[in-house]
Steps between C-alpha positions, in 0.01 A plus 500: 500500500517851663873474501511483120202682382407849595164504317289346229281720296197334347237580242144565638377208288637200313628599159411322179829330489440363846753711692420675836849647571587849378841547663737339777710730695798322676690599810826460316625494141437179304652403161262534207612479143870572580425797731412547869155645579292558810159525315380246249208632296281222364240700307647449146722205571437146373580284803501131592419413850677205668448331824784300655483277801814411674506214749786335674558146381833391678721725702694722267284441192178667383226350288290750293191508284398789274177577325424777250173688565 
């Protein structure tokens, strides 16, 4: 994680919308809405969080499962 993310800024308390994360600062530019940014503010954004589990099935193939939170 430290190789990808410089820091995560959080709200002191959970917000009414259920979010904790205020901003994510990356160690390198990441593509967001057609441009590259190092900071991703989440204060006013509507986001969908997804968790993906990748597990090896057979050599050379990957099985995956995803779940929206």
